[in-house]
C-alpha positions in Angstrom: -33.8 83.3 104.9 -32.8 80.0 106.2 -31.0 79.3 109.4 -26.7 79.0 109.4 -24.8 77.2 111.6 -20.9 78.1 113.1 -19.1 75.6 115.0 -17.1 76.4 118.1 -14.0 78.4 117.0 -15.2 79.7 113.7 -15.4 82.8 112.5 -18.6 84.9 111.8 -16.5 87.4 110.2 -13.2 89.5 111.1 -12.1 93.2 111.4 -11.7 95.1 108.6 -14.2 92.8 106.3 -16.7 94.1 104.4 -19.7 95.1 105.8 -22.6 93.8 103.5 -25.4 92.1 105.5 -26.2 91.7 109.3 -27.1 88.7 111.7 -30.0 88.0 113.8 -28.2 85.4 116.4 -31.2 82.6 117.0 -29.0 79.9 119.0 -25.5 80.0 120.7 -22.4 82.7 122.0 -20.1 84.9 120.2 -17.1 86.0 121.4 -16.0 89.8 119.8 -12.8 90.7 119.6 -11.3 94.0 118.9 -7.4 94.3 117.7 -7.3 90.6 118.7 -8.3 91.4 122.7 -11.6 89.7 123.4 -13.7 93.2 124.7 -16.9 91.4 125.0 -19.9 88.5 124.0 -23.5 88.5 121.9 -26.0 85.6 122.8 -29.2 84.6 121.9 -31.7 86.8 120.7 -29.2 89.6 119.4 -28.3 91.5 116.1 -25.1 92.1 115.2 -23.1 93.8 112.0 -25.9 96.2 111.5 -23.7 99.6 111.7 -21.5 98.2 109.0 -24.8 97.6 106.6 -26.4 100.6 107.3 -23.3 103.0 107.6 -21.0 100.8 104.7 -18.3 100.7 106.6 -15.5 97.9 107.2 -16.5 95.6 110.4 -14.9 97.0 113.3 -14.7 93.6 115.5 -14.0 90.2 114.7 -16.7 87.9 116.2 -16.0 84.4 116.7 -18.8 81.7 117.7 -17.1 80.4 121.5 -20.3 77.3 121.0 -22.6 76.4 118.2 -24.8 79.2 117.2 -27.0 79.2 114.6 -28.1 83.1 112.7 -29.7 84.1 110.2 -28.4 87.2 107.9 -30.1 90.5 106.7 -29.5 92.6 103.9 -30.5 95.6 102.7 -32.6 95.6 99.2 -30.4 96.6 96.1 -33.3 98.4 94.8 -35.0 101.2 96.1 -38.7 101.1 97.4 -41.1 103.0 95.2 
């Protein structure tokens, strides 16, 4: 799991996308948009996208970088632990 970069004004994901991973923000700021309206922000040290990952639902918001961002994506194992 290496760090991935996102430039300002790039989307991490969009509302309605499939949710197959969560993200840990190691640096930067992202804006949260629901129905094209900014409703909040996420900053370094936060995890996002976990609800879609765990519930296997589509993304409920769009996430857009307001500044350059470094993040790591987190996925669930495809096989159960024994």
